[in-house]
C-alpha positions in Angstrom: -156.9 -251.0 -157.7 -155.9 -251.7 -161.4 -159.5 -252.7 -162.2 -161.0 -249.4 -160.9 -161.9 -247.1 -163.8 -163.7 -243.8 -164.3 -166.8 -245.8 -165.1 -166.9 -247.1 -161.6 -166.8 -243.6 -160.2 -169.4 -242.4 -162.7 -171.7 -245.3 -161.9 -171.2 -244.7 -158.1 -171.9 -241.0 -158.5 -175.1 -241.7 -160.5 -176.3 -244.2 -157.9 -175.6 -241.8 -155.0 -177.5 -239.1 -156.8 -180.4 -241.3 -157.7 -180.5 -242.6 -154.1 -180.6 -239.1 -152.7 -183.3 -238.1 -155.2 -185.4 -241.1 -154.3 -184.9 -240.6 -150.5 -185.9 -236.9 -150.9 -188.9 -237.7 -153.0 -190.2 -240.4 -150.6 -189.5 -238.6 -147.4 -189.8 -235.0 -148.4 -186.5 -234.3 -146.6 -182.9 -233.9 -147.7 -181.1 -237.1 -146.6 -177.9 -235.7 -145.1 -176.4 -238.3 -142.8 -175.7 -236.1 -139.9 -179.3 -234.9 -139.8 -180.7 -238.3 -140.3 -178.6 -239.8 -137.5 -178.8 -236.8 -135.2 -182.6 -236.7 -135.2 -182.7 -240.5 -134.6 -181.1 -239.8 -131.2 -183.8 -237.3 -130.2 -186.6 -239.1 -128.3 -189.4 -236.8 -129.6 -188.6 -237.4 -133.3 -191.8 -238.8 -134.9 -190.3 -240.3 -138.1 -187.6 -242.6 -136.7 -188.6 -245.6 -138.9 -187.3 -244.3 -142.2 -184.2 -242.8 -140.5 -183.4 -246.2 -139.0 -183.9 -248.0 -142.3 -181.9 -245.4 -144.2 -178.9 -245.9 -141.8 -179.4 -249.7 -141.9 -179.2 -249.5 -145.7 -175.9 -247.6 -145.6 -174.3 -250.1 -143.2 -175.9 -253.1 -144.9 -174.7 -251.9 -148.3 -171.1 -251.5 -147.0 -171.3 -255.0 -145.4 -172.6 -256.5 -148.6 -169.8 -254.9 -150.6 -167.2 -256.5 -148.3 -168.9 -259.8 -148.7 -169.3 -259.7 -152.4 -166.1 -258.1 -153.6 -162.6 -259.0 -152.4 -161.4 -255.6 -153.7 -163.5 -253.8 -151.0 -160.9 -255.0 -148.4 -158.4 -252.6 -150.0 -160.4 -249.7 -148.5 -159.4 -249.9 -144.9 -158.5 -247.0 -142.5 -155.0 -245.8 -143.2 -154.6 -244.1 -139.8 -154.5 -245.4 -136.2 -157.9 -246.0 -134.6 -157.4 -243.1 -132.2 -156.8 -240.7 -135.1 -159.9 -242.0 -136.9 -162.0 -241.6 -133.7 -160.8 -238.1 -133.2 -161.5 -237.3 -136.8 -165.0 -238.7 -136.5 -165.7 -236.5 -133.5 -164.4 -233.4 -135.3 -166.5 -234.2 -138.3 -169.6 -234.6 -136.1 -168.9 -231.2 -134.4 -168.3 -229.6 -137.8 -171.6 -230.9 -139.2 -173.5 -229.4 -136.2 -171.7 -226.0 -136.6 -172.0 -226.1 -140.4 -175.7 -227.0 -140.5 -175.1 -230.3 -142.3 -172.6 -232.8 -143.6 -170.9 -233.5 -146.9 -173.8 -235.7 -148.0 -176.5 -233.2 -147.2 -174.6 -230.2 -148.5 -172.3 -231.8 -151.1 -174.7 -234.2 -152.7 -178.2 -232.9 -152.1 -177.5 -229.2 -151.6 -175.1 -228.7 -154.5 -177.5 -230.8 -156.6 -180.3 -228.3 -155.9 -178.0 -225.3 -156.5 -178.2 -224.1 -152.9 -175.6 -221.3 -152.4 -175.0 -222.1 -148.8 -174.4 -225.8 -149.7 -172.0 -224.8 -152.4 -170.1 -222.6 -150.0 -170.1 -225.3 -147.3 -168.8 -227.9 -149.7 -166.0 -225.7 -150.9 -165.1 -225.1 -147.2 -165.2 -228.8 -146.4 -162.9 -229.7 -149.3 -160.5 -226.8 -148.6 -160.2 -227.6 -144.9 -159.8 -231.3 -145.6 -157.0 -230.6 -148.0 -155.2 -228.4 -145.5 -155.8 -230.9 -142.7 -154.2 -233.8 -144.7 -151.3 -231.6 -145.7 -150.6 -230.6 -142.0 -151.1 -234.2 -140.7 -148.9 -235.8 -143.3 -146.1 -233.3 -142.7 -146.4 -233.8 -138.9 -146.4 -237.6 -139.1 -143.7 -238.0 -141.7 
């Protein structure tokens, strides 16, 4: 972790923004992960190819990072698998209720200045902070 600098975060943020911009320009759709994945599961979805490739790129990029950089191994789940699974289900439920996920609202929506996305992102962050506070007090 000592080698991690603000330049890494800035570079990552710029790449995420450029990737989102490119995906939006090429597909004409905002690439929120919950929407991309959710519609991939619907049989009648006509544009499954780009959705599959988009998700394959996310998984492949993470796999490539773990292969190329030893420091990537530092970023492992810090909670039991059951807790991580429950958290994933709750996030999935929240994305359906909230009309999108942190990538759709937080990266793309905020980037375009959408008021509902700004509100959703503020709610995501606030609820996440409270959840971590409650969980850490209950476990410790």
